[in-house]
ZAKEPA-787371 format. One record per residue (C-alpha): residue in one letter; z negated, x, y. Coordinates in steps of 0.5 Angstrom, whole numbers, m for minus. Layout:
N
<rec code="A" up="Z" east="X" north="Y"/>
...
This chain:
329
<rec code="M" up="13" east="m35" north="m38"/>
<rec code="T" up="13" east="m29" north="m33"/>
<rec code="A" up="11" east="m30" north="m25"/>
<rec code="P" up="17" east="m32" north="m21"/>
<rec code="Y" up="16" east="m25" north="m17"/>
<rec code="P" up="13" east="m18" north="m20"/>
<rec code="V" up="6" east="m17" north="m18"/>
<rec code="S" up="4" east="m10" north="m16"/>
<rec code="I" up="m2" east="m6" north="m13"/>
<rec code="L" up="m4" east="m3" north="m7"/>
<rec code="D" up="m10" east="1" north="m9"/>
<rec code="L" up="m14" east="4" north="m2"/>
<rec code="A" up="m18" east="9" north="m7"/>
<rec code="T" up="m24" east="6" north="m3"/>
<rec code="V" up="m31" east="10" north="m3"/>
<rec code="R" up="m36" east="4" north="m4"/>
<rec code="H" up="m43" east="5" north="0"/>
<rec code="G" up="m47" east="9" north="m4"/>
<rec code="Q" up="m42" east="12" north="m8"/>
<rec code="S" up="m39" east="19" north="m9"/>
<rec code="I" up="m31" east="21" north="m8"/>
<rec code="A" up="m31" east="23" north="m15"/>
<rec code="E" up="m34" east="16" north="m17"/>
<rec code="S" up="m29" east="13" north="m13"/>
<rec code="L" up="m23" east="17" north="m16"/>
<rec code="K" up="m25" east="16" north="m23"/>
<rec code="E" up="m26" east="8" north="m22"/>
<rec code="S" up="m19" east="8" north="m19"/>
<rec code="T" up="m16" east="12" north="m25"/>
<rec code="E" up="m19" east="7" north="m30"/>
<rec code="L" up="m16" east="1" north="m26"/>
<rec code="A" up="m9" east="5" north="m26"/>
<rec code="V" up="m10" east="5" north="m34"/>
<rec code="L" up="m11" east="m2" north="m34"/>
<rec code="A" up="m6" east="m4" north="m30"/>
<rec code="D" up="m1" east="0" north="m34"/>
<rec code="E" up="m3" east="m4" north="m40"/>
<rec code="L" up="m3" east="m11" north="m37"/>
<rec code="G" up="4" east="m10" north="m34"/>
<rec code="F" up="3" east="m10" north="m27"/>
<rec code="R" up="10" east="m7" north="m23"/>
<rec code="R" up="7" east="m2" north="m19"/>
<rec code="L" up="1" east="2" north="m16"/>
<rec code="W" up="1" east="5" north="m9"/>
<rec code="F" up="m4" east="9" north="m5"/>
<rec code="A" up="m4" east="10" north="2"/>
<rec code="E" up="m5" east="16" north="7"/>
<rec code="H" up="m11" east="16" north="11"/>
<rec code="H" up="m15" east="21" north="14"/>
<rec code="N" up="m22" east="22" north="17"/>
<rec code="M" up="m24" east="16" north="14"/>
<rec code="E" up="m30" east="17" north="9"/>
<rec code="T" up="m29" east="11" north="6"/>
<rec code="I" up="m22" east="12" north="3"/>
<rec code="A" up="m20" east="18" north="m2"/>
<rec code="S" up="m13" east="18" north="m2"/>
<rec code="S" up="m11" east="22" north="4"/>
<rec code="A" up="m8" east="27" north="m1"/>
<rec code="T" up="m3" east="22" north="m3"/>
<rec code="S" up="2" east="26" north="m7"/>
<rec code="V" up="m4" east="30" north="m11"/>
<rec code="L" up="m7" east="23" north="m13"/>
<rec code="L" up="0" east="20" north="m15"/>
<rec code="A" up="0" east="26" north="m20"/>
<rec code="H" up="m6" east="25" north="m23"/>
<rec code="M" up="m5" east="18" north="m24"/>
<rec code="G" up="2" east="20" north="m27"/>
<rec code="A" up="m2" east="24" north="m32"/>
<rec code="H" up="m6" east="18" north="m34"/>
<rec code="T" up="m1" east="12" north="m35"/>
<rec code="T" up="6" east="11" north="m38"/>
<rec code="N" up="10" east="5" north="m35"/>
<rec code="I" up="7" east="3" north="m29"/>
<rec code="R" up="11" east="5" north="m23"/>
<rec code="L" up="7" east="10" north="m18"/>
<rec code="G" up="8" east="11" north="m11"/>
<rec code="A" up="6" east="12" north="m4"/>
<rec code="G" up="5" east="6" north="0"/>
<rec code="G" up="5" east="10" north="4"/>
<rec code="I" up="6" east="17" north="7"/>
<rec code="M" up="6" east="17" north="14"/>
<rec code="L" up="12" east="21" north="15"/>
<rec code="P" up="11" east="23" north="23"/>
<rec code="N" up="5" east="27" north="20"/>
<rec code="H" up="9" east="32" north="16"/>
<rec code="A" up="16" east="36" north="15"/>
<rec code="P" up="21" east="31" north="11"/>
<rec code="L" up="23" east="37" north="7"/>
<rec code="V" up="16" east="38" north="5"/>
<rec code="I" up="15" east="31" north="3"/>
<rec code="A" up="22" east="31" north="m1"/>
<rec code="E" up="19" east="37" north="m5"/>
<rec code="Q" up="13" east="33" north="m6"/>
<rec code="F" up="16" east="27" north="m9"/>
<rec code="G" up="22" east="31" north="m12"/>
<rec code="T" up="16" east="34" north="m16"/>
<rec code="L" up="13" east="28" north="m18"/>
<rec code="H" up="20" east="25" north="m20"/>
<rec code="E" up="21" east="31" north="m25"/>
<rec code="L" up="14" east="30" north="m28"/>
<rec code="Y" up="15" east="23" north="m29"/>
<rec code="G" up="22" east="21" north="m28"/>
<rec code="D" up="24" east="14" north="m25"/>
<rec code="R" up="17" east="12" north="m24"/>
<rec code="I" up="16" east="14" north="m17"/>
<rec code="D" up="17" east="11" north="m11"/>
<rec code="L" up="16" east="13" north="m4"/>
<rec code="G" up="14" east="8" north="2"/>
<rec code="L" up="14" east="11" north="9"/>
<rec code="G" up="11" east="9" north="15"/>
<rec code="R" up="11" east="12" north="22"/>
<rec code="A" up="3" east="10" north="24"/>
<rec code="P" up="m2" east="16" north="24"/>
<rec code="G" up="m6" east="13" north="19"/>
<rec code="T" up="m12" east="15" north="23"/>
<rec code="D" up="m15" east="16" north="30"/>
<rec code="Q" up="m13" east="20" north="36"/>
<rec code="K" up="m17" east="26" north="35"/>
<rec code="T" up="m15" east="27" north="28"/>
<rec code="L" up="m8" east="27" north="31"/>
<rec code="M" up="m9" east="33" north="34"/>
<rec code="A" up="m12" east="36" north="28"/>
<rec code="L" up="m6" east="34" north="24"/>
<rec code="R" up="m2" east="38" north="29"/>
<rec code="R" up="1" east="31" north="31"/>
<rec code="T" up="3" east="28" north="38"/>
<rec code="N" up="4" east="21" north="40"/>
<rec code="Q" up="11" east="23" north="41"/>
<rec code="S" up="12" east="25" north="33"/>
<rec code="A" up="13" east="17" north="32"/>
<rec code="D" up="19" east="17" north="36"/>
<rec code="R" up="23" east="22" north="31"/>
<rec code="F" up="21" east="17" north="25"/>
<rec code="P" up="28" east="14" north="24"/>
<rec code="S" up="31" east="21" north="24"/>
<rec code="D" up="26" east="24" north="20"/>
<rec code="V" up="27" east="18" north="15"/>
<rec code="V" up="35" east="20" north="15"/>
<rec code="E" up="33" east="27" north="14"/>
<rec code="L" up="29" east="26" north="8"/>
<rec code="H" up="33" east="21" north="5"/>
<rec code="S" up="39" east="26" north="5"/>
<rec code="Y" up="35" east="32" north="2"/>
<rec code="L" up="33" east="27" north="m4"/>
<rec code="Q" up="40" east="25" north="m5"/>
<rec code="G" up="43" east="32" north="m5"/>
<rec code="E" up="46" east="31" north="1"/>
<rec code="S" up="42" east="36" north="6"/>
<rec code="R" up="44" east="35" north="13"/>
<rec code="I" up="42" east="42" north="15"/>
<rec code="P" up="47" east="47" north="12"/>
<rec code="G" up="43" east="52" north="7"/>
<rec code="I" up="37" east="48" north="7"/>
<rec code="N" up="35" east="44" north="0"/>
<rec code="A" up="29" east="41" north="m3"/>
<rec code="Y" up="27" east="44" north="m9"/>
<rec code="P" up="25" east="40" north="m13"/>
<rec code="G" up="28" east="34" north="m10"/>
<rec code="T" up="35" east="35" north="m9"/>
<rec code="G" up="39" east="30" north="m13"/>
<rec code="T" up="33" east="26" north="m15"/>
<rec code="N" up="34" east="20" north="m11"/>
<rec code="V" up="27" east="18" north="m11"/>
<rec code="P" up="27" east="11" north="m8"/>
<rec code="L" up="25" east="10" north="m1"/>
<rec code="V" up="21" east="4" north="2"/>
<rec code="I" up="20" east="3" north="9"/>
<rec code="L" up="13" east="0" north="11"/>
<rec code="G" up="11" east="m4" north="17"/>
<rec code="S" up="8" east="m9" north="21"/>
<rec code="S" up="13" east="m11" north="26"/>
<rec code="H" up="20" east="m12" north="28"/>
<rec code="F" up="21" east="m4" north="28"/>
<rec code="G" up="21" east="m3" north="21"/>
<rec code="A" up="24" east="m9" north="19"/>
<rec code="Q" up="30" east="m7" north="23"/>
<rec code="L" up="30" east="0" north="21"/>
<rec code="A" up="30" east="m2" north="13"/>
<rec code="A" up="36" east="m7" north="15"/>
<rec code="Q" up="40" east="m2" north="18"/>
<rec code="L" up="39" east="4" north="13"/>
<rec code="G" up="40" east="m1" north="7"/>
<rec code="L" up="33" east="0" north="4"/>
<rec code="T" up="27" east="m4" north="1"/>
<rec code="Y" up="22" east="m7" north="6"/>
<rec code="S" up="15" east="m8" north="5"/>
<rec code="F" up="11" east="m11" north="10"/>
<rec code="A" up="3" east="m10" north="11"/>
<rec code="S" up="1" east="m17" north="12"/>
<rec code="H" up="m6" east="m15" north="8"/>
<rec code="F" up="m8" east="m13" north="15"/>
<rec code="A" up="m3" east="m14" north="20"/>
<rec code="P" up="0" east="m21" north="19"/>
<rec code="Q" up="2" east="m23" north="26"/>
<rec code="M" up="9" east="m22" north="25"/>
<rec code="L" up="10" east="m23" north="18"/>
<rec code="E" up="15" east="m29" north="18"/>
<rec code="S" up="19" east="m27" north="23"/>
<rec code="A" up="20" east="m19" north="21"/>
<rec code="A" up="22" east="m22" north="14"/>
<rec code="A" up="27" east="m26" north="17"/>
<rec code="L" up="30" east="m21" north="21"/>
<rec code="Y" up="30" east="m16" north="16"/>
<rec code="R" up="34" east="m21" north="11"/>
<rec code="S" up="39" east="m23" north="17"/>
<rec code="E" up="41" east="m16" north="19"/>
<rec code="F" up="41" east="m12" north="12"/>
<rec code="T" up="47" east="m8" north="11"/>
<rec code="A" up="48" east="m6" north="4"/>
<rec code="S" up="48" east="1" north="2"/>
<rec code="K" up="49" east="5" north="m4"/>
<rec code="D" up="41" east="5" north="m5"/>
<rec code="L" up="41" east="m3" north="m5"/>
<rec code="A" up="46" east="m8" north="m5"/>
<rec code="E" up="42" east="m14" north="m3"/>
<rec code="P" up="35" east="m14" north="1"/>
<rec code="Y" up="29" east="m13" north="m2"/>
<rec code="F" up="23" east="m15" north="1"/>
<rec code="I" up="16" east="m14" north="m1"/>
<rec code="A" up="10" east="m17" north="2"/>
<rec code="A" up="2" east="m15" north="2"/>
<rec code="A" up="m4" east="m20" north="1"/>
<rec code="N" up="m11" east="m19" north="m1"/>
<rec code="V" up="m14" east="m22" north="m7"/>
<rec code="I" up="m21" east="m24" north="m10"/>
<rec code="I" up="m20" east="m27" north="m16"/>
<rec code="A" up="m26" east="m29" north="m21"/>
<rec code="D" up="m28" east="m34" north="m27"/>
<rec code="T" up="m31" east="m38" north="m22"/>
<rec code="Q" up="m31" east="m40" north="m15"/>
<rec code="Q" up="m38" east="m38" north="m13"/>
<rec code="R" up="m37" east="m31" north="m16"/>
<rec code="A" up="m30" east="m31" north="m12"/>
<rec code="E" up="m34" east="m33" north="m5"/>
<rec code="E" up="m40" east="m28" north="m7"/>
<rec code="L" up="m35" east="m22" north="m7"/>
<rec code="W" up="m31" east="m25" north="m1"/>
<rec code="E" up="m37" east="m24" north="3"/>
<rec code="R" up="m39" east="m17" north="0"/>
<rec code="A" up="m31" east="m15" north="2"/>
<rec code="K" up="m32" east="m17" north="9"/>
<rec code="R" up="m38" east="m13" north="10"/>
<rec code="A" up="m35" east="m7" north="7"/>
<rec code="R" up="m29" east="m8" north="11"/>
<rec code="I" up="m33" east="m8" north="17"/>
<rec code="R" up="m37" east="m2" north="15"/>
<rec code="T" up="m30" east="2" north="14"/>
<rec code="M" up="m27" east="0" north="21"/>
<rec code="L" up="m33" east="0" north="25"/>
<rec code="G" up="m37" east="5" north="22"/>
<rec code="R" up="m33" east="11" north="23"/>
<rec code="G" up="m37" east="17" north="25"/>
<rec code="R" up="m44" east="14" north="24"/>
<rec code="Q" up="m48" east="11" north="19"/>
<rec code="L" up="m49" east="3" north="19"/>
<rec code="S" up="m55" east="0" north="16"/>
<rec code="D" up="m54" east="m7" north="12"/>
<rec code="D" up="m57" east="m10" north="18"/>
<rec code="D" up="m52" east="m7" north="23"/>
<rec code="V" up="m47" east="m9" north="19"/>
<rec code="E" up="m49" east="m16" north="19"/>
<rec code="Q" up="m50" east="m16" north="27"/>
<rec code="L" up="m43" east="m13" north="27"/>
<rec code="V" up="m40" east="m19" north="23"/>
<rec code="H" up="m41" east="m24" north="28"/>
<rec code="S" up="m39" east="m19" north="34"/>
<rec code="V" up="m33" east="m20" north="38"/>
<rec code="A" up="m30" east="m13" north="34"/>
<rec code="G" up="m33" east="m16" north="28"/>
<rec code="Q" up="m29" east="m22" north="28"/>
<rec code="Q" up="m22" east="m18" north="30"/>
<rec code="V" up="m23" east="m14" north="24"/>
<rec code="L" up="m24" east="m20" north="20"/>
<rec code="Q" up="m18" east="m23" north="23"/>
<rec code="M" up="m14" east="m18" north="20"/>
<rec code="L" up="m16" east="m21" north="13"/>
<rec code="E" up="m12" east="m27" north="14"/>
<rec code="M" up="m7" east="m26" north="8"/>
<rec code="T" up="m13" east="m27" north="3"/>
<rec code="A" up="m13" east="m31" north="m3"/>
<rec code="V" up="m20" east="m32" north="m6"/>
<rec code="G" up="m22" east="m36" north="m12"/>
<rec code="T" up="m21" east="m38" north="m19"/>
<rec code="P" up="m14" east="m36" north="m23"/>
<rec code="D" up="m11" east="m43" north="m21"/>
<rec code="V" up="m13" east="m43" north="m14"/>
<rec code="V" up="m10" east="m36" north="m13"/>
<rec code="R" up="m4" east="m37" north="m17"/>
<rec code="D" up="m2" east="m43" north="m12"/>
<rec code="W" up="m4" east="m39" north="m6"/>
<rec code="L" up="1" east="m33" north="m8"/>
<rec code="D" up="6" east="m38" north="m10"/>
<rec code="D" up="6" east="m41" north="m4"/>
<rec code="F" up="6" east="m35" north="0"/>
<rec code="A" up="12" east="m32" north="m4"/>
<rec code="S" up="16" east="m38" north="m3"/>
<rec code="R" up="14" east="m39" north="5"/>
<rec code="I" up="17" east="m32" north="6"/>
<rec code="N" up="22" east="m31" north="1"/>
<rec code="A" up="19" east="m25" north="m2"/>
<rec code="N" up="22" east="m21" north="m8"/>
<rec code="E" up="15" east="m18" north="m10"/>
<rec code="L" up="8" east="m18" north="m8"/>
<rec code="I" up="3" east="m12" north="m8"/>
<rec code="V" up="m4" east="m14" north="m8"/>
<rec code="T" up="m10" east="m11" north="m6"/>
<rec code="N" up="m16" east="m12" north="m11"/>
<rec code="M" up="m22" east="m13" north="m6"/>
<rec code="A" up="m27" east="m15" north="m12"/>
<rec code="G" up="m31" east="m10" north="m10"/>
<rec code="P" up="m35" east="m7" north="m16"/>
<rec code="L" up="m31" east="m4" north="m22"/>
<rec code="E" up="m33" east="m9" north="m27"/>
<rec code="D" up="m31" east="m15" north="m22"/>
<rec code="R" up="m24" east="m11" north="m21"/>
<rec code="R" up="m23" east="m10" north="m28"/>
<rec code="R" up="m24" east="m17" north="m29"/>
<rec code="A" up="m19" east="m19" north="m23"/>
<rec code="L" up="m14" east="m15" north="m26"/>
<rec code="Q" up="m14" east="m18" north="m33"/>
<rec code="L" up="m14" east="m25" north="m30"/>
<rec code="M" up="m8" east="m24" north="m25"/>
<rec code="S" up="m5" east="m21" north="m32"/>
<rec code="E" up="m6" east="m27" north="m36"/>
<rec code="H" up="m5" east="m33" north="m30"/>
<rec code="I" up="0" east="m30" north="m25"/>
<rec code="I" up="4" east="m25" north="m29"/>
<rec code="Q" up="4" east="m28" north="m36"/>
<rec code="R" up="4" east="m35" north="m35"/>
């Protein structure tokens, strides 16, 4: 028996404390190969900038590398922050990925900057860039469909590849846009759970069928820490919380372990940890029941999980446990 919903992975390409970027990317590659073997549906990477603990800023380059090391798993961006780019360039990049790896490629699109205000300037982007997001999505979509809206301009590669688009979001805005365009919608509940249920309901109620999608398809994100024992899962959870504090509150400075411990109990630290509300922690039975309830409550078609187990061997074991107890039941 297989799970009632496909299970996918969002890999944040995390550079752990004391680790090099090269080591982080090597670990992500090992996990991608394993996830491919174990039957996970998709593997997504997200665009972030100026964050020393995340190594997926050049998202399409990383996806090309992962494509060369995997065979069956779908690969995609979860997502590309489209206001950072010209739609034509993204159509060319993902058109190239499609030509290399066929129908395994997805393109998730977000309108957030994926960074801070100073980095916006370095990206040659303004706060108003997000206002173009709906029209930029339509322009990008037209390139990939071979129906460019700008006479004489086409994406080579890209035109006619029909790379599937997914709208990413954490509010009603993304839900409404995905519904209006008849596209898949993925909600970032792994770090912004507040509007999950209302956005899911809004997307389904306002969905308009398109040639891309006849019925609404909703993907929800969650964090997972799964281990052979509850004690080990709880240990990994405590480490994961401190790693998130270091990532979110340590930008531009080096935090000692004592600094992190103090921040955990601060107002800012508690705000960061509230972002992790949608996290399943425990043994396979506990995590399976949590995910089943989560998917049922929001009527999710698919779950995409972040594997927060920390050390490589724990993350490898987590993928094996999810495959054995959740994907293949």
